N, C-alpha and C positions, 0 to 999 in steps of 0.2 A: 504494500500500500504506500503510495506516494502522495504527499501534500506539502503545502508551505506553512511554516510557522513564523511568528514574529516575536522578537524580544525587544522590549522597550527600555531605552535609557532616557530618563527624564527627571526633572526636578519638580517637586510639589509646590503648591501655593502655601506659603509659610503659615502654619497654624490656621488654615482656612479650609475646612473639610468640604464645603460646598464648591469652592473654587477648584480644589483638587479633583473632586468627583467629576466636575465639568470637563476638566482636562483629560481625565481617565476615559470618559465616554467618547470624547472627540478622537482620542488615539485609537480606541477600539474600532471606530468607524473607518479611520484612515487605514489601519492595518487590514481590516476586512476588504476595503476597496483595493488594497494591494494584493489580495488573493490569499491571505492567511486564514487558516482554520483554527489556530491557537494563538492567543495573544497573552504574553507574560509581562507582568509589571514588577517593579523592585520591591525589596523588603520594606515593610511599613510605609508604603507609598501613601496610604491614607492614615493620618493626614500628612505625616512626615517622619523622618528618622530624627530622634532627639540627640543631635551631636553634642548638646550642652553637657551631657553626662560625663564627657571626657575633658571638660574645660574647668578652669579654676574659678568656679562661681560659688558663692557662699550658699549655705543650705536654705536660707530664707528665699533667695532668688530661685533656687532650684525647685522649691516647693511651688512658687508662683508659676513657673514654667510647666511643672507637672500638672497643675490644675488646668492650665490652658490646653495642654495636650489631652487631658481627660475629657474636657468639654468638646473637643473636636474629634474624638475617637468614635468608633462605631461598634454597635452590637450586630450580630448576624441578621437580626430581624428588622433592623431599622430601614428608613427610607433611602438612605445612601446606598446600602447594599442592593436594595430593590431596584434603584435606578441603574446600577451597573448590570444587574441580572437582565433587566429589560433591554438594555443596549446589546447585550450578548445575544439575546433572542432575536432582536430586530436585524442584527448584522450576521446572524447565523454563525457565530464563532464561539469557541471555548475560551474561557478567560481564567487566568490565575493572577490574583492580586494580593500583595502583602498589606496587612492592616494592623493598626493598634486596636485590638479587640477589647471591648468593655464587657466584663462578666462579673456581676456583683460589684464589689468595691475594688476589683483588681484589673489591671491592664495586662494583656498578653500580646506577644509578638506572634501573629498568626498568618497562615496562608489560607486563602479562600479559593476553592476550585468550583467553577461555574461551567455548566455545559451549554451547548448551543441552543437549548430550549429554555434557557434562562433560569435553570434550577441550580441551587447550591448542592453539589454532590459530595462535598467534603470540606471540613475545616480542621486544620491542625495547628498546634502551638509549638513554638520553639522549646525544645527540651531544656536547654541550659542557656539563659541569657548570659552574654559574655562580659566579664569584668563589671564595669560600672553600670552596665545595662540592668543589673540586678536591683538597682535602686528604682527602676521604672516598671519592669515586667515580672510577672509570675512565671512559673515553669509548667511545661507540658508533662506528659507521662507516656507510658508504653502504648496507650491507645492512640497516640498521635503518629505512630509508625504504621501507615497503611497505604495501600495502592487502590486506586479507583478505576473501574471499567468505564470506557467511553467509546464513542464510535470512531475515534481516531487512535485508540490504543489505550494501554494501561498507564495511568498518570500517578505520579508520586513526587515527593520532593522533600528537601531540607532547606533550612534557612541559615545563611552566612556561615559562621564557624561550626554550626552543626555538621557541616560537610567534612569536618575533620574527625567526626566520630565514626570510626571504622565499623563498629557493630551496628550502629543505626543505619549506615549505608547498606550493610549486608542484609539487614531486615527488609529493606525495600527491594534489593536484588532478589531475595528469596521469594518475593511475591510477584516477580515477573515484570517489574517496572520497565516500560518501554520509552516513556517520556519523563525524564527526571528533571524537575524544576528546581533550580538553585537561585533563590532570591538573595540579593546583597544590598548593602548601602555602598555608595561610591562617593569618594571625595578626594581632594588633594590636601586633606588635613594631615599635617606633619606631626602627629602626636606620637608616632612610633617610627623607628628607622626601617621602614619597609615601603614598598610600592604596592598599594592595595590592588590596583588594576592587574599587576602581574600575578599577585597572589590568587585572585579570582580565576584568571586564565589558567594558571598552573593546576589549581585544584580541580577545576571542571574538566580539563583535559584528562586528568587521571581518573576521575569518577567515571567518565564515559568509557575509558579503557577498562577499568577494573570491573564495572558492572555490565559491560557490553550493552550499553544503552545510549540513547540520544540524551544529551543534556542541553537544556535551554537556560542560559545564565542571563539574568536581568539585574542591573543595579541602577541606583539613582545617580544623578550628577548634580553638582552644586551650582545654583544660580547666583547671580549678583545680589538678588534680594536676600538669599540666605547668608551670603557673606556680610552684607550690611547689617542684617539682624544679629548675627553672632558677634560682629565687631562692636556693636553698640552695647550688648550685654556683657561682653568680655573683651575689653580693649586689648588685653595682652595677647589675644589670638591673632592680631593683625600681622600679616606676613606668613602665618602658618596655616591659614585656612583660605584657600583660593578657589576661584571659579573653576569648574571642570571636575575631572576625575570620573571614575566609573567605566563600566564596559557592558555592552550587550553583545552576546555571542551565542552560537549554536554549534554543538560538537556531535560528531557521529560516533558509533560504537568502537571505532579505532582510535578515538581521542583526537581527531582532526577537525578543525573548523570547517563547516560546510559552506561558509561564505565569509567575507571579510568582516571582522568584528567592528563595532563602532565604539570609540573611546573618547572621553573628555568633552563630549557635546551631546545635546539632545538628538534623538533620532530613533528610527526603527530598523533593527537588523532582521532581514528576512533570510530564511534558509529552507532548503528542501529536506524533508524527512522521508526516508525510504526504509520502512520497517523490515524489508528483506535483508538489509545489511546486518541486522541483529543476529540472525541465524548464521550468517557467514562469519561474524566475529566469534560466536559461541562454538563454532566448529573447532577453533583453536583453543579458546579459553572460555569455559563456562564456570564462573566463580562459585555458583551454587549447584553445579552438576558434576560433570566428569573431572573438573579441575579442583574440586573440593575434596577434603579428607575428613569426613565426619567421624571416622574411627580415631582421628588424632585430636580434632578440635571441633566443637559445636557451639552454636549460639542458642542460648535459652532466653526466649523473649517473653516477658510478662506484658501482654497487651491489654490488660484490664484497666479500665478507668479508675483512678484513685480519687476518692472523695474524703473530705475531712470528717464527715459524719456518715456512718453506715448503720444498717439495721432498720427497725421500725421507726416510723415517725413518732416523735414524743407525744404522749397523750396530753390532752387539754387538762390543765390543772382543775381539780375539783373546786366548784364554786359553792360557797356557803353564805346564806343570807340570814340575817337576824331580824326578828320582828320585835323591836324595842317598845315596850309599853311606856306611855308617858308617866 
């Protein structure tokens, strides 16, 4: 089966959920007009990635920013997700988008999978927020390691540095993932001595090779509006947080790009998926089949949803009323 997919590299509207959803819907239509059957957006594109967690901002200001992020974040049943689902149905495309998901009093870094009929077919949460991200997001669990059926193949994915978790990757390979979605944030933020774009490219090439799967990598890029926003709240970041960064790319089961990646600027990277290549790659290496050694090492996956309260719902307290005589 052959078809075209699209990976988005874009910047969100800063702490503006409506504006970012508008942009998301417009890009879905543009990618559909370009022939794509799958459109993938960056990590926490709705409403944005909170780069401030890595900056030298005091706790009072960080709480203010968290509250604004919370106000602009989404639940799976709200109107913002409904709009994106409607756009996917109108344009007859599958969509994967990264969100800040509100559930109760906690935010989660989540991936939402939407089919071309406008239905949410899966939502998963990042298992381990990385470093300072733990001050913003809660954690997923083993129930977030799953693969979904669709009319373009089996979809699954991991978020950002989750892609370094070998056993989590293996859990998806074992379920036959054919389209592995890797969402990332992208920037030229020099908070660590590394090139984020090269890291994404290296990791995704290896995942495609290791799992004999297609990998669609989508990351954000930083706009001038974001640079101005962060420079205002943290002047010390000037010179270390610049416009650009990020990558959109698509890799085949041999770990090779199927088209030229787009880096450091907004755009849509298109590439052809040919699922017949998966069988050809697995002829040499099937990491969960003939190239596995379960007699030597096995993965034990606990895929149950973990909740803080289990068992029967607490009974209503007994009510007692008194009739007091005057």
